[in-house]
All heavy atoms as TSV, in Angstrom:
chain	resi	resn	atom	element	x	y	z
A	1	MET	N	N	-8.409	22.055	21.692
A	1	MET	CA	C	-8.130	20.755	21.116
A	1	MET	C	C	-6.706	20.758	20.569
A	1	MET	O	O	-6.190	21.784	20.185
A	1	MET	CB	C	-9.139	20.489	20.006
A	1	MET	CG	C	-9.160	19.096	19.503
A	1	MET	SD	S	-10.439	18.192	20.380
A	1	MET	CE	C	-9.808	16.579	20.333
A	2	VAL	N	N	-6.123	19.611	20.504
A	2	VAL	CA	C	-4.753	19.451	20.041
A	2	VAL	C	C	-4.736	19.351	18.518
A	2	VAL	O	O	-5.611	18.726	17.914
A	2	VAL	CB	C	-4.147	18.164	20.652
A	2	VAL	CG1	C	-2.760	17.919	20.145
A	2	VAL	CG2	C	-4.172	18.239	22.164
A	3	ASP	N	N	-3.740	19.984	17.891
A	3	ASP	CA	C	-3.555	19.822	16.455
A	3	ASP	C	C	-2.805	18.521	16.215
A	3	ASP	O	O	-1.616	18.409	16.516
A	3	ASP	CB	C	-2.755	20.999	15.878
A	3	ASP	CG	C	-3.552	22.286	15.874
A	3	ASP	OD1	O	-4.787	22.212	15.747
A	3	ASP	OD2	O	-2.941	23.353	15.992
A	4	LEU	N	N	-3.489	17.524	15.674
A	4	LEU	CA	C	-2.899	16.214	15.463
A	4	LEU	C	C	-2.249	16.125	14.093
A	4	LEU	O	O	-2.777	16.659	13.117
A	4	LEU	CB	C	-3.965	15.124	15.590
A	4	LEU	CG	C	-4.701	15.051	16.923
A	4	LEU	CD1	C	-5.845	14.058	16.838
A	4	LEU	CD2	C	-3.755	14.680	18.033
A	5	THR	N	N	-1.140	15.405	14.033
A	5	THR	CA	C	-0.508	15.138	12.745
A	5	THR	C	C	-1.317	14.063	12.024
A	5	THR	O	O	-2.174	13.398	12.625
A	5	THR	CB	C	0.935	14.641	12.925
A	5	THR	OG1	O	0.892	13.358	13.584
A	5	THR	CG2	C	1.766	15.627	13.730
A	6	GLU	N	N	-1.020	13.867	10.751
A	6	GLU	CA	C	-1.702	12.805	10.006
A	6	GLU	C	C	-1.418	11.442	10.628
A	6	GLU	O	O	-2.301	10.585	10.698
A	6	GLU	CB	C	-1.257	12.816	8.545
A	6	GLU	CG	C	-1.791	13.986	7.756
A	6	GLU	CD	C	-1.339	13.939	6.303
A	6	GLU	OE1	O	-1.122	12.841	5.763
A	6	GLU	OE2	O	-1.212	15.017	5.701
A	7	GLN	N	N	-0.188	11.250	11.092
A	7	GLN	CA	C	0.174	9.978	11.714
A	7	GLN	C	C	-0.607	9.758	13.015
A	7	GLN	O	O	-1.056	8.648	13.292
A	7	GLN	CB	C	1.688	9.924	12.005
A	7	GLN	CG	C	2.546	9.849	10.769
A	7	GLN	CD	C	2.852	11.238	10.179
A	7	GLN	OE1	O	2.453	12.266	10.728
A	7	GLN	NE2	N	3.561	11.254	9.071
A	8	GLU	N	N	-0.768	10.810	13.792
A	8	GLU	CA	C	-1.527	10.700	15.038
A	8	GLU	C	C	-2.999	10.424	14.759
A	8	GLU	O	O	-3.631	9.627	15.462
A	8	GLU	CB	C	-1.364	11.962	15.873
A	8	GLU	CG	C	0.028	12.132	16.445
A	8	GLU	CD	C	0.292	13.510	17.005
A	8	GLU	OE1	O	-0.320	14.500	16.530
A	8	GLU	OE2	O	1.125	13.604	17.927
A	9	GLN	N	N	-3.546	11.059	13.738
A	9	GLN	CA	C	-4.941	10.802	13.373
A	9	GLN	C	C	-5.120	9.353	12.939
A	9	GLN	O	O	-6.101	8.694	13.313
A	9	GLN	CB	C	-5.384	11.754	12.265
A	9	GLN	CG	C	-5.505	13.188	12.714
A	9	GLN	CD	C	-5.780	14.150	11.565
A	9	GLN	OE1	O	-5.986	13.739	10.423
A	9	GLN	NE2	N	-5.768	15.431	11.861
A	10	ALA	N	N	-4.163	8.831	12.170
A	10	ALA	CA	C	-4.216	7.431	11.739
A	10	ALA	C	C	-4.084	6.498	12.939
A	10	ALA	O	O	-4.753	5.460	13.009
A	10	ALA	CB	C	-3.123	7.151	10.719
A	11	ALA	N	N	-3.234	6.864	13.898
A	11	ALA	CA	C	-3.054	6.043	15.099
A	11	ALA	C	C	-4.338	6.014	15.930
A	11	ALA	O	O	-4.689	4.978	16.506
A	11	ALA	CB	C	-1.882	6.566	15.923
A	12	ILE	N	N	-5.044	7.116	15.987
A	12	ILE	CA	C	-6.317	7.157	16.711
A	12	ILE	C	C	-7.330	6.246	16.032
A	12	ILE	O	O	-8.054	5.496	16.696
A	12	ILE	CB	C	-6.843	8.599	16.827
A	12	ILE	CG1	C	-5.985	9.381	17.828
A	12	ILE	CG2	C	-8.317	8.620	17.230
A	12	ILE	CD1	C	-6.308	10.852	17.911
A	13	ARG	N	N	-7.364	6.262	14.700
A	13	ARG	CA	C	-8.274	5.373	13.977
A	13	ARG	C	C	-7.918	3.905	14.239
A	13	ARG	O	O	-8.799	3.062	14.409
A	13	ARG	CB	C	-8.284	5.683	12.492
A	13	ARG	CG	C	-9.053	6.959	12.153
A	13	ARG	CD	C	-9.258	7.128	10.653
A	13	ARG	NE	N	-8.018	7.384	9.947
A	13	ARG	CZ	C	-7.409	8.564	9.852
A	13	ARG	NH1	N	-7.942	9.617	10.443
A	13	ARG	NH2	N	-6.286	8.702	9.186
A	14	ALA	N	N	-6.631	3.606	14.290
A	14	ALA	CA	C	-6.197	2.235	14.584
A	14	ALA	C	C	-6.607	1.841	16.002
A	14	ALA	O	O	-7.061	0.718	16.237
A	14	ALA	CB	C	-4.682	2.108	14.402
A	15	ALA	N	N	-6.444	2.753	16.947
A	15	ALA	CA	C	-6.829	2.486	18.328
A	15	ALA	C	C	-8.339	2.288	18.445
A	15	ALA	O	O	-8.808	1.465	19.236
A	15	ALA	CB	C	-6.374	3.634	19.230
A	16	MET	N	N	-9.076	3.012	17.645
A	16	MET	CA	C	-10.527	2.916	17.680
A	16	MET	C	C	-10.983	1.496	17.333
A	16	MET	O	O	-11.971	1.000	17.888
A	16	MET	CB	C	-11.133	3.928	16.698
A	16	MET	CG	C	-12.620	4.061	16.767
A	16	MET	SD	S	-13.262	5.466	15.801
A	16	MET	CE	C	-12.511	5.227	14.211
A	17	LYS	N	N	-10.240	0.825	16.460
A	17	LYS	CA	C	-10.600	-0.550	16.096
A	17	LYS	C	C	-10.491	-1.472	17.311
A	17	LYS	O	O	-11.349	-2.323	17.529
A	17	LYS	CB	C	-9.703	-1.043	14.963
A	17	LYS	CG	C	-9.968	-0.355	13.653
A	17	LYS	CD	C	-9.019	-0.810	12.576
A	17	LYS	CE	C	-9.223	0.001	11.315
A	17	LYS	NZ	N	-8.307	-0.386	10.256
A	18	LEU	N	N	-9.435	-1.307	18.112
A	18	LEU	CA	C	-9.281	-2.132	19.309
A	18	LEU	C	C	-10.373	-1.834	20.323
A	18	LEU	O	O	-10.908	-2.742	20.966
A	18	LEU	CB	C	-7.899	-1.899	19.936
A	18	LEU	CG	C	-6.694	-2.393	19.136
A	18	LEU	CD1	C	-5.406	-2.016	19.852
A	18	LEU	CD2	C	-6.780	-3.884	18.921
A	19	VAL	N	N	-10.701	-0.567	20.475
A	19	VAL	CA	C	-11.765	-0.182	21.410
A	19	VAL	C	C	-13.105	-0.753	20.938
A	19	VAL	O	O	-13.890	-1.267	21.746
A	19	VAL	CB	C	-11.832	1.357	21.563
A	19	VAL	CG1	C	-13.052	1.783	22.359
A	19	VAL	CG2	C	-10.556	1.876	22.218
A	20	ALA	N	N	-13.352	-0.713	19.642
A	20	ALA	CA	C	-14.609	-1.248	19.103
A	20	ALA	C	C	-14.712	-2.755	19.336
A	20	ALA	O	O	-15.798	-3.264	19.659
A	20	ALA	CB	C	-14.718	-0.929	17.614
A	21	GLU	N	N	-13.598	-3.465	19.178
A	21	GLU	CA	C	-13.613	-4.905	19.441
A	21	GLU	C	C	-13.973	-5.193	20.903
A	21	GLU	O	O	-14.741	-6.109	21.191
A	21	GLU	CB	C	-12.252	-5.516	19.106
A	21	GLU	CG	C	-11.949	-5.549	17.623
A	21	GLU	CD	C	-10.527	-5.994	17.315
A	21	GLU	OE1	O	-9.783	-6.381	18.248
A	21	GLU	OE2	O	-10.148	-5.951	16.135
A	22	LEU	N	N	-13.423	-4.401	21.795
A	22	LEU	CA	C	-13.726	-4.564	23.212
A	22	LEU	C	C	-15.182	-4.199	23.497
A	22	LEU	O	O	-15.855	-4.868	24.280
A	22	LEU	CB	C	-12.774	-3.709	24.053
A	22	LEU	CG	C	-12.812	-3.896	25.553
A	22	LEU	CD1	C	-12.665	-5.347	25.959
A	22	LEU	CD2	C	-11.720	-3.062	26.200
A	23	MET	N	N	-15.683	-3.169	22.842
A	23	MET	CA	C	-17.087	-2.793	23.025
A	23	MET	C	C	-18.024	-3.876	22.511
A	23	MET	O	O	-19.111	-4.065	23.061
A	23	MET	CB	C	-17.395	-1.458	22.329
A	23	MET	CG	C	-16.974	-0.242	23.119
A	23	MET	SD	S	-17.659	-0.152	24.797
A	23	MET	CE	C	-19.415	-0.160	24.489
A	24	ASP	N	N	-17.595	-4.612	21.472
A	24	ASP	CA	C	-18.403	-5.742	21.010
A	24	ASP	C	C	-18.570	-6.771	22.123
A	24	ASP	O	O	-19.646	-7.346	22.287
A	24	ASP	CB	C	-17.758	-6.409	19.794
A	24	ASP	CG	C	-18.018	-5.658	18.504
A	24	ASP	OD1	O	-18.989	-4.865	18.452
A	24	ASP	OD2	O	-17.256	-5.863	17.539
A	25	GLU	N	N	-17.490	-6.989	22.887
A	25	GLU	CA	C	-17.550	-7.933	24.005
A	25	GLU	C	C	-18.414	-7.399	25.147
A	25	GLU	O	O	-19.191	-8.144	25.746
A	25	GLU	CB	C	-16.147	-8.227	24.530
A	25	GLU	CG	C	-15.258	-8.970	23.569
A	25	GLU	CD	C	-13.845	-9.143	24.103
A	25	GLU	OE1	O	-13.652	-9.050	25.337
A	25	GLU	OE2	O	-12.930	-9.353	23.290
A	26	ILE	N	N	-18.254	-6.120	25.447
A	26	ILE	CA	C	-18.991	-5.496	26.554
A	26	ILE	C	C	-20.465	-5.350	26.201
A	26	ILE	O	O	-21.342	-5.618	27.010
A	26	ILE	CB	C	-18.385	-4.115	26.905
A	26	ILE	CG1	C	-16.972	-4.293	27.484
A	26	ILE	CG2	C	-19.283	-3.343	27.867
A	26	ILE	CD1	C	-16.205	-2.994	27.661
A	27	GLY	N	N	-20.719	-4.903	24.992
A	27	GLY	CA	C	-22.084	-4.654	24.540
A	27	GLY	C	C	-22.287	-3.179	24.252
A	27	GLY	O	O	-22.078	-2.349	25.140
A	28	TRP	N	N	-22.668	-2.873	23.028
A	28	TRP	CA	C	-22.830	-1.487	22.602
A	28	TRP	C	C	-24.047	-0.832	23.245
A	28	TRP	O	O	-24.172	0.401	23.232
A	28	TRP	CB	C	-22.951	-1.412	21.080
A	28	TRP	CG	C	-21.647	-1.639	20.397
A	28	TRP	CD1	C	-21.181	-2.811	19.901
A	28	TRP	CD2	C	-20.622	-0.666	20.159
A	28	TRP	NE1	N	-19.922	-2.633	19.362
A	28	TRP	CE2	C	-19.561	-1.326	19.499
A	28	TRP	CE3	C	-20.502	0.689	20.438
A	28	TRP	CZ2	C	-18.394	-0.662	19.117
A	28	TRP	CZ3	C	-19.345	1.334	20.049
A	28	TRP	CH2	C	-18.309	0.661	19.387
A	29	ASP	N	N	-24.919	-1.627	23.815
A	29	ASP	CA	C	-26.132	-1.067	24.412
A	29	ASP	C	C	-25.903	-0.524	25.823
A	29	ASP	O	O	-26.777	0.124	26.385
A	29	ASP	CB	C	-27.238	-2.123	24.449
A	29	ASP	CG	C	-26.840	-3.368	25.220
A	29	ASP	OD1	O	-25.648	-3.737	25.190
A	29	ASP	OD2	O	-27.718	-3.991	25.847
A	30	LYS	N	N	-24.716	-0.768	26.388
A	30	LYS	CA	C	-24.428	-0.277	27.738
A	30	LYS	C	C	-23.999	1.181	27.709
A	30	LYS	O	O	-23.222	1.587	26.853
A	30	LYS	CB	C	-23.321	-1.108	28.379
A	30	LYS	CG	C	-23.775	-2.475	28.798
A	30	LYS	CD	C	-22.781	-3.072	29.741
A	30	LYS	CE	C	-23.283	-4.389	30.268
A	30	LYS	NZ	N	-22.332	-4.984	31.202
A	31	ARG	N	N	-24.528	1.945	28.661
A	31	ARG	CA	C	-24.097	3.326	28.818
A	31	ARG	C	C	-22.749	3.345	29.519
A	31	ARG	O	O	-22.435	2.445	30.300
A	31	ARG	CB	C	-25.110	4.124	29.637
A	31	ARG	CG	C	-26.478	4.226	29.021
A	31	ARG	CD	C	-27.449	5.005	29.878
A	31	ARG	NE	N	-27.276	4.707	31.301
A	31	ARG	CZ	C	-27.546	5.576	32.271
A	31	ARG	NH1	N	-28.005	6.774	31.981
A	31	ARG	NH2	N	-27.387	5.252	33.537
A	32	LEU	N	N	-21.960	4.367	29.265
A	32	LEU	CA	C	-20.656	4.494	29.913
A	32	LEU	C	C	-20.806	4.463	31.428
A	32	LEU	O	O	-20.013	3.839	32.135
A	32	LEU	CB	C	-19.962	5.787	29.460
A	32	LEU	CG	C	-18.537	5.993	29.939
A	32	LEU	CD1	C	-17.617	4.869	29.489
A	32	LEU	CD2	C	-18.001	7.326	29.478
A	33	ALA	N	N	-21.840	5.097	31.940
A	33	ALA	CA	C	-22.071	5.138	33.384
A	33	ALA	C	C	-22.377	3.756	33.960
A	33	ALA	O	O	-22.218	3.544	35.160
A	33	ALA	CB	C	-23.218	6.091	33.700
A	34	ASP	N	N	-22.793	2.826	33.113
A	34	ASP	CA	C	-23.134	1.482	33.571
A	34	ASP	C	C	-21.960	0.508	33.516
A	34	ASP	O	O	-22.080	-0.632	33.965
A	34	ASP	CB	C	-24.289	0.911	32.750
A	34	ASP	CG	C	-25.573	1.699	32.948
A	34	ASP	OD1	O	-25.728	2.318	34.027
A	34	ASP	OD2	O	-26.401	1.716	32.021
A	35	LEU	N	N	-20.841	0.936	32.972
A	35	LEU	CA	C	-19.681	0.060	32.875
A	35	LEU	C	C	-18.994	-0.042	34.230
A	35	LEU	O	O	-18.984	0.904	35.017
A	35	LEU	CB	C	-18.687	0.588	31.843
A	35	LEU	CG	C	-19.171	0.698	30.400
A	35	LEU	CD1	C	-18.060	1.225	29.513
A	35	LEU	CD2	C	-19.686	-0.627	29.885
A	36	SER	N	N	-18.390	-1.181	34.462
A	36	SER	CA	C	-17.625	-1.353	35.689
A	36	SER	C	C	-16.293	-0.617	35.556
A	36	SER	O	O	-15.872	-0.249	34.450
A	36	SER	CB	C	-17.364	-2.834	35.954
A	36	SER	OG	O	-16.456	-3.342	34.988
A	37	GLU	N	N	-15.634	-0.416	36.676
A	37	GLU	CA	C	-14.313	0.223	36.632
A	37	GLU	C	C	-13.360	-0.592	35.779
A	37	GLU	O	O	-12.598	-0.034	34.982
A	37	GLU	CB	C	-13.755	0.370	38.049
A	37	GLU	CG	C	-12.376	1.011	38.080
A	37	GLU	CD	C	-11.804	1.135	39.481
A	37	GLU	OE1	O	-12.492	0.823	40.465
A	37	GLU	OE2	O	-10.645	1.555	39.578
A	38	ALA	N	N	-13.410	-1.902	35.899
A	38	ALA	CA	C	-12.526	-2.776	35.113
A	38	ALA	C	C	-12.786	-2.623	33.620
A	38	ALA	O	O	-11.841	-2.615	32.810
A	38	ALA	CB	C	-12.710	-4.222	35.546
A	39	GLN	N	N	-14.046	-2.497	33.232
A	39	GLN	CA	C	-14.375	-2.330	31.821
A	39	GLN	C	C	-13.867	-0.995	31.287
A	39	GLN	O	O	-13.318	-0.928	30.184
A	39	GLN	CB	C	-15.887	-2.453	31.605
A	39	GLN	CG	C	-16.395	-3.862	31.785
A	39	GLN	CD	C	-17.914	-3.934	31.807
A	39	GLN	OE1	O	-18.583	-3.075	32.383
A	39	GLN	NE2	N	-18.452	-4.977	31.190
A	40	VAL	N	N	-14.025	0.065	32.060
A	40	VAL	CA	C	-13.543	1.384	31.642
A	40	VAL	C	C	-12.023	1.370	31.526
A	40	VAL	O	O	-11.459	1.871	30.546
A	40	VAL	CB	C	-14.018	2.495	32.606
A	40	VAL	CG1	C	-13.367	3.821	32.264
A	40	VAL	CG2	C	-15.532	2.606	32.573
A	41	LEU	N	N	-11.361	0.774	32.499
A	41	LEU	CA	C	-9.899	0.681	32.433
A	41	LEU	C	C	-9.455	-0.123	31.222
A	41	LEU	O	O	-8.480	0.228	30.559
A	41	LEU	CB	C	-9.352	0.067	33.724
A	41	LEU	CG	C	-9.443	0.950	34.964
A	41	LEU	CD1	C	-9.029	0.168	36.198
A	41	LEU	CD2	C	-8.606	2.204	34.811
A	42	SER	N	N	-10.162	-1.183	30.911
A	42	SER	CA	C	-9.832	-1.988	29.737
A	42	SER	C	C	-9.981	-1.177	28.451
A	42	SER	O	O	-9.154	-1.293	27.536
A	42	SER	CB	C	-10.725	-3.230	29.672
A	42	SER	OG	O	-10.434	-4.100	30.720
A	43	LEU	N	N	-11.023	-0.368	28.379
A	43	LEU	CA	C	-11.215	0.485	27.203
A	43	LEU	C	C	-10.085	1.499	27.063
A	43	LEU	O	O	-9.562	1.718	25.968
A	43	LEU	CB	C	-12.565	1.210	27.282
A	43	LEU	CG	C	-13.797	0.356	27.035
A	43	LEU	CD1	C	-15.058	1.133	27.401
A	43	LEU	CD2	C	-13.846	-0.109	25.588
A	44	ILE	N	N	-9.703	2.101	28.170
A	44	ILE	CA	C	-8.617	3.083	28.144
A	44	ILE	C	C	-7.309	2.416	27.753
A	44	ILE	O	O	-6.557	2.928	26.917
A	44	ILE	CB	C	-8.510	3.802	29.502
A	44	ILE	CG1	C	-9.743	4.666	29.742
A	44	ILE	CG2	C	-7.225	4.639	29.568
A	44	ILE	CD1	C	-9.859	5.203	31.155
A	45	GLU	N	N	-7.038	1.253	28.333
A	45	GLU	CA	C	-5.815	0.523	27.997
A	45	GLU	C	C	-5.791	0.138	26.522
A	45	GLU	O	O	-4.749	0.240	25.867
A	45	GLU	CB	C	-5.687	-0.722	28.872
A	45	GLU	CG	C	-5.356	-0.411	30.311
A	45	GLU	CD	C	-5.462	-1.621	31.216
A	45	GLU	OE1	O	-5.633	-2.762	30.721
A	45	GLU	OE2	O	-5.375	-1.430	32.447
A	46	ALA	N	N	-6.917	-0.301	25.981
A	46	ALA	CA	C	-6.987	-0.657	24.564
A	46	ALA	C	C	-6.716	0.559	23.690
A	46	ALA	O	O	-5.991	0.469	22.689
A	46	ALA	CB	C	-8.355	-1.258	24.231
A	47	ALA	N	N	-7.270	1.701	24.066
A	47	ALA	CA	C	-7.063	2.922	23.290
A	47	ALA	C	C	-5.603	3.359	23.325
A	47	ALA	O	O	-5.006	3.668	22.281
A	47	ALA	CB	C	-7.963	4.043	23.813
A	48	VAL	N	N	-5.014	3.364	24.503
A	48	VAL	CA	C	-3.619	3.803	24.638
A	48	VAL	C	C	-2.685	2.825	23.929
A	48	VAL	O	O	-1.786	3.232	23.185
A	48	VAL	CB	C	-3.238	3.966	26.129
A	48	VAL	CG1	C	-1.753	4.194	26.302
A	48	VAL	CG2	C	-4.034	5.114	26.746
A	49	GLU	N	N	-2.903	1.534	24.163
A	49	GLU	CA	C	-2.049	0.528	23.534
A	49	GLU	C	C	-2.155	0.581	22.005
A	49	GLU	O	O	-1.154	0.517	21.302
A	49	GLU	CB	C	-2.433	-0.866	24.030
A	49	GLU	CG	C	-1.568	-1.965	23.471
A	49	GLU	CD	C	-1.954	-3.329	24.021
A	49	GLU	OE1	O	-2.436	-3.406	25.166
A	49	GLU	OE2	O	-1.760	-4.313	23.300
A	50	GLY	N	N	-3.373	0.704	21.511
A	50	GLY	CA	C	-3.565	0.790	20.059
A	50	GLY	C	C	-2.885	2.009	19.462
A	50	GLY	O	O	-2.254	1.936	18.407
A	51	PHE	N	N	-2.990	3.141	20.147
A	51	PHE	CA	C	-2.355	4.374	19.676
A	51	PHE	C	C	-0.831	4.216	19.681
A	51	PHE	O	O	-0.168	4.529	18.699
A	51	PHE	CB	C	-2.773	5.556	20.559
A	51	PHE	CG	C	-2.189	6.867	20.125
A	51	PHE	CD1	C	-2.792	7.607	19.129
A	51	PHE	CD2	C	-1.035	7.358	20.707
A	51	PHE	CE1	C	-2.251	8.821	18.710
A	51	PHE	CE2	C	-0.483	8.563	20.307
A	51	PHE	CZ	C	-1.095	9.290	19.303
A	52	GLN	N	N	-0.283	3.713	20.779
A	52	GLN	CA	C	1.166	3.553	20.874
A	52	GLN	C	C	1.686	2.571	19.837
A	52	GLN	O	O	2.723	2.818	19.202
A	52	GLN	CB	C	1.562	3.098	22.278
A	52	GLN	CG	C	1.387	4.173	23.322
A	52	GLN	CD	C	1.686	3.678	24.725
A	52	GLN	OE1	O	1.574	2.490	25.034
A	52	GLN	NE2	N	2.072	4.601	25.593
A	53	ASP	N	N	0.999	1.456	19.650
A	53	ASP	CA	C	1.427	0.468	18.655
A	53	ASP	C	C	1.443	1.067	17.252
A	53	ASP	O	O	2.378	0.845	16.483
A	53	ASP	CB	C	0.525	-0.767	18.686
A	53	ASP	CG	C	0.737	-1.625	19.922
A	53	ASP	OD1	O	1.736	-1.407	20.649
A	53	ASP	OD2	O	-0.114	-2.511	20.160
A	54	ALA	N	N	0.404	1.820	16.929
A	54	ALA	CA	C	0.330	2.434	15.603
A	54	ALA	C	C	1.424	3.485	15.416
A	54	ALA	O	O	2.023	3.580	14.343
A	54	ALA	CB	C	-1.055	3.046	15.380
A	55	MET	N	N	1.699	4.260	16.450
A	55	MET	CA	C	2.766	5.269	16.348
A	55	MET	C	C	4.136	4.599	16.217
A	55	MET	O	O	4.986	5.060	15.450
A	55	MET	CB	C	2.731	6.213	17.556
A	55	MET	CG	C	1.540	7.145	17.575
A	55	MET	SD	S	1.399	8.237	16.133
A	55	MET	CE	C	2.780	9.334	16.422
A	56	ARG	N	N	4.351	3.501	16.941
A	56	ARG	CA	C	5.616	2.764	16.814
A	56	ARG	C	C	5.775	2.212	15.401
A	56	ARG	O	O	6.856	2.263	14.826
A	56	ARG	CB	C	5.684	1.627	17.831
A	56	ARG	CG	C	6.261	2.043	19.162
A	56	ARG	CD	C	6.595	0.846	20.029
A	56	ARG	NE	N	5.418	0.175	20.564
A	56	ARG	CZ	C	4.761	0.545	21.648
A	56	ARG	NH1	N	5.150	1.596	22.325
A	56	ARG	NH2	N	3.715	-0.121	22.068
A	57	ALA	N	N	4.700	1.680	14.854
A	57	ALA	CA	C	4.751	1.129	13.500
A	57	ALA	C	C	5.056	2.228	12.483
A	57	ALA	O	O	5.823	2.020	11.548
A	57	ALA	CB	C	3.427	0.439	13.160
A	58	THR	N	N	4.485	3.393	12.691
A	58	THR	CA	C	4.756	4.527	11.804
A	58	THR	C	C	6.208	4.937	11.904
A	58	THR	O	O	6.869	5.170	10.886
A	58	THR	CB	C	3.850	5.724	12.166
A	58	THR	OG1	O	2.490	5.343	11.984
A	58	THR	CG2	C	4.147	6.929	11.302
A	59	ALA	N	N	6.733	5.005	13.113
A	59	ALA	CA	C	8.128	5.400	13.316
A	59	ALA	C	C	9.079	4.375	12.714
A	59	ALA	O	O	10.100	4.736	12.130
A	59	ALA	CB	C	8.422	5.585	14.801
A	60	ALA	N	N	8.747	3.105	12.823
A	60	ALA	CA	C	9.612	2.048	12.300
A	60	ALA	C	C	9.646	2.063	10.774
A	60	ALA	O	O	10.659	1.713	10.166
A	60	ALA	CB	C	9.132	0.689	12.791
A	61	SER	N	N	8.541	2.500	10.161
A	61	SER	CA	C	8.488	2.517	8.696
A	61	SER	C	C	9.013	3.816	8.106
A	61	SER	O	O	9.132	3.947	6.890
A	61	SER	CB	C	7.054	2.284	8.224
A	61	SER	OG	O	6.234	3.381	8.583
A	62	ASP	N	N	9.340	4.786	8.944
A	62	ASP	CA	C	9.862	6.081	8.484
A	62	ASP	C	C	11.329	5.928	8.173
A	62	ASP	O	O	12.151	5.697	9.055
A	62	ASP	CB	C	9.640	7.140	9.558
A	62	ASP	CG	C	9.926	8.553	9.052
A	62	ASP	OD1	O	10.347	8.708	7.892
A	62	ASP	OD2	O	9.731	9.487	9.829
A	63	SER	N	N	11.677	6.079	6.914
A	63	SER	CA	C	13.060	5.874	6.487
A	63	SER	C	C	13.882	7.165	6.429
A	63	SER	O	O	15.033	7.143	6.001
A	63	SER	CB	C	13.080	5.196	5.115
A	63	SER	OG	O	12.454	6.032	4.159
A	64	ARG	N	N	13.275	8.272	6.866
A	64	ARG	CA	C	14.016	9.521	6.840
A	64	ARG	C	C	15.144	9.478	7.864
A	64	ARG	O	O	15.005	8.923	8.947
A	64	ARG	CB	C	13.106	10.708	7.157
A	64	ARG	CG	C	12.056	10.935	6.097
A	64	ARG	CD	C	11.193	12.100	6.451
A	64	ARG	NE	N	10.431	11.752	7.665
A	64	ARG	CZ	C	9.568	12.553	8.240
A	64	ARG	NH1	N	9.356	13.743	7.763
A	64	ARG	NH2	N	8.920	12.165	9.320
A	65	GLU	N	N	16.256	10.094	7.494
A	65	GLU	CA	C	17.395	10.144	8.417
A	65	GLU	C	C	17.168	11.224	9.457
A	65	GLU	O	O	16.522	12.242	9.202
A	65	GLU	CB	C	18.664	10.440	7.641
A	65	GLU	CG	C	19.136	9.287	6.786
A	65	GLU	CD	C	20.506	9.530	6.206
A	65	GLU	OE1	O	21.332	10.185	6.860
A	65	GLU	OE2	O	20.728	9.085	5.082
A	66	ILE	N	N	17.744	11.004	10.604
A	66	ILE	CA	C	17.687	12.004	11.666
A	66	ILE	C	C	18.667	13.107	11.297
A	66	ILE	O	O	19.829	12.831	10.975
A	66	ILE	CB	C	18.036	11.390	13.034
A	66	ILE	CG1	C	17.008	10.310	13.357
A	66	ILE	CG2	C	18.074	12.449	14.114
A	66	ILE	CD1	C	17.317	9.511	14.587
A	67	PRO	N	N	18.241	14.365	11.341
A	67	PRO	CA	C	19.088	15.475	10.826
A	67	PRO	C	C	20.176	15.947	11.772
A	67	PRO	O	O	20.482	17.121	11.820
A	67	PRO	CB	C	18.055	16.570	10.571
A	67	PRO	CG	C	17.008	16.332	11.603
A	67	PRO	CD	C	16.932	14.832	11.746
A	68	PHE	N	N	20.781	15.080	12.529
A	68	PHE	CA	C	21.911	15.487	13.362
A	68	PHE	C	C	22.898	14.366	13.468
A	68	PHE	O	O	22.719	13.281	13.099
A	68	PHE	CB	C	21.489	15.967	14.746
A	68	PHE	CG	C	20.611	15.039	15.507
A	68	PHE	CD1	C	21.150	14.003	16.254
A	68	PHE	CD2	C	19.230	15.169	15.484
A	68	PHE	CE1	C	20.345	13.141	16.972
A	68	PHE	CE2	C	18.422	14.319	16.198
A	68	PHE	CZ	C	18.967	13.297	16.933
């Protein structure tokens, strides 16, 4: 397993919210094996997009100077 930073862990939690919203639309009673390819791709896209957005927001709020 990867050692995640606190920021990465927070980004995963943020991404989880987007995935949960999509699962509300799909239905929590569906098994992963029963999802269509489009639904699985949508879940993956939501997770990746949510993670990237959260990491960008963290980077934008970081006021530390670059040490070079």
